[in-house]
C-alpha positions as CSV (number, residue, x, y, z in Angstrom):
1,M,149.2,137.8,99.6
2,D,152.9,136.4,100.5
3,M,153.0,137.5,104.2
4,L,156.9,136.7,104.2
5,G,157.7,138.1,100.8
6,D,159.6,141.1,102.2
7,L,161.4,139.3,105.0
8,E,164.7,138.9,103.6
9,S,165.9,136.5,106.2
10,L,163.6,134.0,105.5
11,Q,164.3,134.0,101.7
12,F,166.0,131.0,100.1
13,E,169.1,133.1,99.1
14,Y,169.7,134.8,102.4
15,G,172.2,132.3,103.8
16,I,174.1,131.6,100.4
17,Q,177.7,133.1,100.4
18,E,178.5,135.6,97.7
19,E,180.9,133.0,95.9
20,D,178.1,130.5,95.7
21,R,175.3,132.9,94.2
22,S,176.3,132.1,90.8
23,W,174.5,128.9,91.1
24,L,171.3,130.2,92.0
25,Y,170.1,130.0,88.4
26,L,169.8,126.2,89.1
27,Q,166.8,126.9,91.3
28,G,165.0,128.5,88.3
29,R,165.9,125.8,86.0
30,S,164.4,123.0,88.2
31,R,161.2,124.9,88.4
32,G,161.4,125.5,84.5
33,L,161.7,121.8,84.1
34,M,158.8,121.0,86.4
35,I,156.5,123.6,84.6
36,K,157.3,122.3,81.2
37,A,157.0,118.5,82.3
38,C,153.7,119.4,83.7
39,A,152.3,121.3,80.8
40,H,153.4,118.6,78.3
41,A,151.7,115.9,80.3
42,T,148.5,118.2,80.7
43,F,148.3,118.4,76.9
44,F,148.9,114.8,76.3
45,C,146.1,113.8,78.7
46,K,143.8,116.6,77.2
47,L,144.5,115.0,73.8
48,L,143.8,111.4,74.8
49,C,140.7,112.3,76.8
50,N,139.2,114.3,73.7
51,L,140.4,111.4,71.5
52,R,138.8,108.7,73.3
53,H,135.3,110.5,73.2
54,Q,135.7,111.4,69.5
55,T,136.4,107.9,68.5
56,L,133.3,106.6,70.5
57,F,131.1,108.6,68.1
58,T,133.1,107.9,65.0
59,L,133.0,104.2,65.6
60,G,129.2,104.4,66.4
61,Q,128.0,106.4,63.2
62,G,127.7,103.2,61.4
63,N,125.1,102.0,63.9
64,I,123.1,105.1,63.9
65,S,120.4,104.2,61.3
66,R,119.8,101.0,63.0
67,T,119.8,102.4,66.7
68,N,117.3,105.3,65.4
69,K,114.8,102.4,64.9
70,L,114.8,101.2,68.5
71,Q,112.2,102.7,70.8
72,G,113.1,105.0,73.6
73,V,116.3,106.0,72.0
74,R,117.7,109.3,73.2
75,V,119.6,111.7,70.7
76,F,121.7,114.4,72.3
77,T,124.9,116.3,71.6
78,Y,127.9,115.1,73.9
79,V,130.3,117.6,75.1
80,S,133.7,116.1,76.3
81,V,134.2,116.5,80.2
82,C,138.0,117.1,79.3
83,S,138.4,120.4,77.8
84,F,140.6,120.2,74.8
85,S,140.5,123.8,73.9
86,R,138.8,127.1,74.3
87,E,134.8,127.3,74.3
88,S,134.7,128.5,70.8
89,F,136.5,125.3,69.7
90,H,133.9,123.2,71.7
91,E,131.0,125.2,70.0
92,K,132.2,124.3,66.6
93,Q,133.0,120.8,67.6
94,T,129.6,120.2,69.0
95,S,127.8,122.0,66.1
96,S,129.7,120.6,63.2
97,R,132.0,117.8,63.8
98,L,132.4,114.3,65.3
99,L,130.8,115.1,68.6
100,T,127.3,115.1,67.4
101,G,125.6,111.6,67.4
102,L,124.3,108.9,69.4
103,L,125.4,107.6,72.7
104,T,123.7,105.2,75.1
105,G,126.5,105.2,77.5
106,I,130.2,105.4,77.9
107,R,131.9,102.1,79.0
108,D,134.3,102.4,82.0
109,D,137.1,101.0,79.5
110,D,136.7,104.1,77.4
111,E,137.4,106.5,80.2
112,L,141.1,107.9,80.4
113,K,142.3,106.6,83.8
114,V,145.7,108.1,84.9
115,G,147.8,106.4,87.5
116,I,150.8,108.2,89.0
117,I,153.7,106.0,90.5
118,G,155.5,108.3,92.8
119,G,154.1,110.6,95.3
120,G,157.1,113.0,95.9
121,H,157.2,116.8,94.7
122,L,156.8,115.7,91.1
123,G,154.0,113.3,91.7
124,K,152.0,115.8,93.7
125,Q,152.5,118.7,91.1
126,L,151.5,116.7,88.3
127,A,148.5,115.5,90.1
128,R,147.3,118.8,90.9
129,V,147.9,120.1,87.4
130,L,146.0,117.3,85.7
131,L,142.9,117.6,88.1
132,Q,142.5,121.4,87.4
133,L,143.8,121.8,83.8
134,V,142.6,118.7,81.8
135,P,140.4,118.3,84.1
136,I,140.5,114.7,84.8
137,P,137.7,113.5,87.6
138,A,139.3,112.6,91.0
139,E,137.7,108.9,90.5
140,N,139.8,108.5,87.3
141,L,143.2,109.3,89.1
142,R,145.1,107.0,91.5
143,I,148.4,107.4,93.1
144,S,150.7,104.6,94.2
145,T,153.5,105.7,96.6
146,R,155.4,104.5,99.6
147,R,153.8,106.9,101.9
148,P,150.2,107.3,100.8
149,E,149.6,108.8,104.4
150,A,151.5,111.9,103.0
151,L,148.9,112.5,100.5
152,D,146.0,113.6,102.6
153,E,144.9,116.5,100.5
154,F,144.5,114.3,97.6
155,Q,142.6,111.6,99.5
156,K,140.1,114.4,100.8
157,L,139.6,115.2,97.1
158,G,138.5,111.6,96.5
159,I,141.7,110.3,94.9
160,Q,142.6,106.8,95.8
161,C,146.3,106.7,97.5
162,F,148.1,103.5,98.2
163,Y,151.3,101.6,97.9
164,H,150.5,98.7,95.4
165,N,152.1,99.4,91.9
166,P,150.8,96.2,90.2
167,Y,147.3,97.2,91.3
168,L,147.7,100.5,89.7
169,V,148.8,99.2,86.4
170,D,146.1,96.7,86.4
171,W,143.5,99.5,86.5
172,A,145.1,102.6,84.7
173,N,145.4,102.9,80.8
174,V,148.2,105.6,81.1
175,I,150.9,105.4,83.9
176,F,153.2,108.3,84.7
177,L,156.6,107.3,86.4
178,C,157.5,110.1,88.7
179,C,159.8,107.9,90.9
180,L,163.6,108.2,91.7
181,P,165.9,106.3,89.2
182,S,167.1,104.2,92.2
183,Q,163.6,102.8,92.5
184,L,162.9,102.1,89.0
185,S,164.3,98.8,88.6
186,N,162.3,97.6,91.5
187,I,159.1,99.0,90.1
188,C,159.7,97.7,86.7
189,L,159.9,94.3,88.3
190,E,156.6,94.5,90.1
191,I,154.7,96.0,87.0
192,Q,156.2,94.5,83.8
193,T,154.0,91.3,83.8
194,R,150.8,93.4,84.4
195,L,151.3,95.8,81.6
196,E,148.7,95.3,78.8
197,K,149.9,96.2,75.2
198,G,147.9,99.3,75.0
199,C,148.8,100.6,78.3
200,I,150.8,103.9,78.1
201,V,153.9,104.4,80.1
202,Y,155.1,108.0,80.4
203,S,158.2,108.3,82.0
204,F,159.7,111.3,83.8
205,V,162.8,109.3,85.1
206,A,165.3,111.5,83.3
207,A,168.5,109.2,84.1
208,V,167.0,106.1,82.3
209,P,166.9,106.3,78.6
210,I,164.0,104.9,76.6
211,A,165.9,101.8,75.4
212,R,166.7,100.8,78.7
213,L,163.0,101.4,79.8
214,K,162.0,99.0,77.0
215,L,164.2,96.4,78.4
216,L,163.1,96.9,82.1
217,L,159.6,96.8,81.3
218,N,159.5,94.5,78.4
219,H,156.9,97.0,76.9
220,T,157.1,99.3,73.8
221,N,154.1,101.5,74.5
222,I,156.4,104.2,76.4
223,L,156.6,107.9,76.0
224,R,159.6,109.9,77.4
225,P,160.1,113.3,77.0
226,Q,163.8,114.7,76.8
227,Y,164.8,118.2,77.9
228,H,168.1,120.2,77.0
229,C,169.1,123.2,79.1
230,V,170.9,125.8,77.1
231,E,174.0,127.9,78.5
232,D,171.9,131.2,78.2
233,F,169.2,130.6,80.9
234,V,166.6,133.2,81.3
235,N,164.4,132.7,84.4
236,I,161.0,133.5,83.3
237,W,159.3,130.7,85.3
238,G,158.6,132.8,88.2
239,A,159.2,132.0,91.8
240,H,156.0,132.0,94.0
241,K,153.2,131.0,91.6
242,D,152.1,127.3,91.8
243,I,152.3,125.2,88.6
244,T,148.8,125.5,88.0
245,A,148.6,129.5,88.0
246,A,152.0,129.5,86.0
247,L,150.3,127.5,83.1
248,R,147.7,130.2,83.0
249,D,150.2,132.9,82.5
250,P,150.7,133.3,78.7
251,V,154.3,134.3,78.8
252,I,155.1,130.9,80.6
253,L,152.6,129.0,78.7
254,Q,154.3,130.0,75.5
255,A,157.7,129.1,76.7
256,T,156.4,125.4,77.0
257,C,155.6,125.1,73.5
258,P,157.4,122.3,71.9
259,Y,159.4,124.5,69.3
260,S,160.0,127.4,71.9
261,P,163.6,128.0,73.2
262,A,162.3,130.6,75.6
263,G,163.5,130.1,79.3
264,G,166.7,128.1,78.1
265,I,164.8,124.7,78.2
266,I,164.1,122.9,75.0
267,L,162.0,119.8,74.5
268,N,163.2,117.1,72.1
269,I,160.9,117.3,69.3
270,K,160.6,113.5,69.0
271,W,158.2,113.6,72.1
272,L,155.8,115.4,69.7
273,E,156.4,112.5,67.3
274,G,155.7,109.9,69.9
275,V,152.4,111.6,70.8
276,L,151.2,111.3,67.3
277,Y,152.0,107.5,67.0
278,V,150.3,107.0,70.5
279,V,146.9,108.6,68.9
280,L,147.6,106.1,66.0
281,N,148.1,103.0,68.2
282,I,144.7,103.9,70.2
283,C,142.9,104.1,66.9
284,T,144.3,100.8,65.7
285,A,143.4,99.2,68.9
286,R,139.9,100.1,67.9
287,D,140.4,98.9,64.5
288,M,139.7,102.2,63.0
289,P,140.2,102.4,59.2
290,H,143.3,104.4,58.5
291,L,141.6,107.0,56.4
292,Q,139.3,107.7,59.2
293,V,142.2,107.9,61.5
294,L,143.8,110.6,59.3
295,Q,140.6,112.7,59.2
296,L,140.5,112.5,62.8
297,L,144.2,113.4,63.3
298,N,143.5,116.6,61.3
299,E,140.5,117.4,63.4
300,L,142.4,117.0,66.5
301,L,145.7,118.5,65.7
302,L,145.3,121.0,62.6
303,S,142.2,122.8,63.4
304,V,143.5,125.9,64.1
305,H,144.9,127.9,61.1
306,V,146.9,131.0,60.3
307,E,145.3,133.6,58.2
308,A,147.4,132.4,55.1
309,C,145.5,129.2,55.1
310,E,142.4,130.7,54.4
311,K,143.5,132.8,51.6
312,D,145.6,129.9,50.1
313,G,144.1,126.5,51.0
314,A,147.0,124.8,49.2
315,S,149.4,126.1,52.0
316,C,147.4,124.6,54.9
317,P,149.1,121.4,55.9
318,I,147.1,118.1,56.2
319,F,147.9,114.7,57.4
320,Q,148.6,112.2,54.3
321,L,149.1,108.4,54.5
322,H,152.7,108.9,53.3
323,D,153.4,111.5,56.0
324,I,152.9,108.3,58.7
325,V,154.1,105.3,56.9
326,S,156.7,104.6,54.1
327,Q,155.5,105.0,50.4
328,V,156.0,101.2,49.8
329,Y,153.8,100.5,52.8
330,S,151.1,103.0,51.8
331,K,150.7,101.6,48.4
332,N,149.7,98.3,49.8
333,L,147.4,99.4,52.6
334,S,143.7,99.0,51.6
335,Q,141.5,101.7,52.4
336,R,139.5,99.8,55.1
337,R,142.6,98.5,57.1
338,P,143.9,100.1,60.3
339,F,147.4,101.4,60.5
340,P,150.0,98.9,61.8
341,W,150.9,98.9,65.6
342,F,154.0,101.1,66.2
343,D,156.7,100.5,68.4
344,L,156.8,103.8,70.5
345,T,160.3,103.4,71.6
346,A,161.5,103.0,68.0
347,V,159.6,105.9,67.0
348,Q,161.3,108.1,69.5
349,L,164.9,106.8,68.5
350,K,164.8,106.5,64.8
351,E,163.9,108.6,61.8
352,T,160.4,108.1,60.6
353,P,158.3,109.4,57.6
354,F,156.7,111.8,60.0
355,S,160.0,113.1,61.5
356,Q,161.1,114.1,57.9
357,H,157.9,115.7,57.0
358,L,157.6,117.6,60.4
359,S,161.4,118.9,60.2
360,A,160.6,120.1,56.4
361,S,157.3,121.7,57.1
362,T,157.3,125.0,59.2
363,A,153.7,125.3,58.5
364,L,152.9,122.1,60.2
365,Q,155.2,123.3,63.2
366,D,153.1,126.6,63.3
367,H,149.8,124.7,63.4
368,L,150.9,122.2,66.1
369,T,152.2,125.2,68.1
370,Y,148.7,127.2,67.7
371,R,146.9,123.9,68.6
372,Y,149.0,123.5,71.8
373,C,148.4,127.0,72.9
374,D,144.8,127.0,72.1
375,S,144.4,123.7,74.1
376,F,145.2,125.9,77.2
377,G,142.9,128.7,76.3
378,I,145.8,131.1,75.2
379,S,146.4,132.6,71.9
380,L,150.0,133.6,70.4
381,P,150.6,137.3,70.6
382,K,150.1,139.0,67.2
383,E,153.8,139.5,66.6
384,Q,154.0,135.8,66.8
385,Q,151.3,134.8,64.6
386,P,150.2,136.3,60.9
387,G,146.5,135.8,62.3
388,V,145.0,132.8,63.9
389,S,141.4,131.4,62.9
390,T,139.4,128.3,63.8
391,G,138.3,125.9,61.2
392,S,138.7,122.4,60.0
393,A,142.0,121.4,58.6
394,S,140.3,118.6,56.5
395,Q,137.6,120.9,54.8
């Protein structure tokens, strides 16, 4: 209960002159940007966490027969600690898909380890959302900030908070940049020689374009969402809910969907393309054959279908090799070879085979939207979907 809710003299708007009230929409826009940024980072981490555990089983299947002959081996079904979707999806995954197999233990390198550079308002909100909604264990999340003493609430939860950016980069495999633009150059100087090729840098520094980030970091594995605010802003973002509670609200969550213009804030769709190529790079680093990667992509991203897919299987989208790379390259790619390593900065700046395929296929757009909502445990309302059912896209 908000005990100050009815006290007008304590409200933010109370002291604002009448001629300045037309600017109050900026407060709602700022909150909307924060909610969208946290939602998309959460989806991204859910996807990576689920991917890492699935690839462990995929890569280990070739050794199952040999391992079964060893004494004392234990066979079990592994359920990912990072809930990528609703319980029904988990049940189907654990009963009929890649998550059934042998595992003798998960190496520390296979865990998703997230570092946040910047302990301001955005950094703190992001940490709360990742902890509660992915969820990322406290020991797998660390924050580097100039004022670690101000993060007492996170340290009590077991999160390491300090001021040492190079140390954070040495440890993490995903780095979120939540700093001010004025601080970015010095931070990049500190960490650029410590970044490994596979480390993902996810930048929220809106004033610095991705081409500039590539130069500052001497790194290509960078993801940067771009948000565009339209003139017809509608404040659906609420004023009193914290970000975690807001992302449990179906109306707000649906407004954060990659294709949704609701609320007057639009995400550049190249972000979604960048996310897909991040998955491809992770699989390439594990030397997975490209055909196996395509199957994995279909499992991860296209396993929620509209009703029409069940009636007409031909209308159901499925990732093909020529959707990812050029037809000339695909003809020369042998079945056992992995995908090449992709420059994520180029992916987000240039036209690719996938961007052409994505813009041309509304069915693919719909499936990715359904998967996004499903990962948060929320279904689209009936008027927005012809019917949703859960099943494998590759079947």
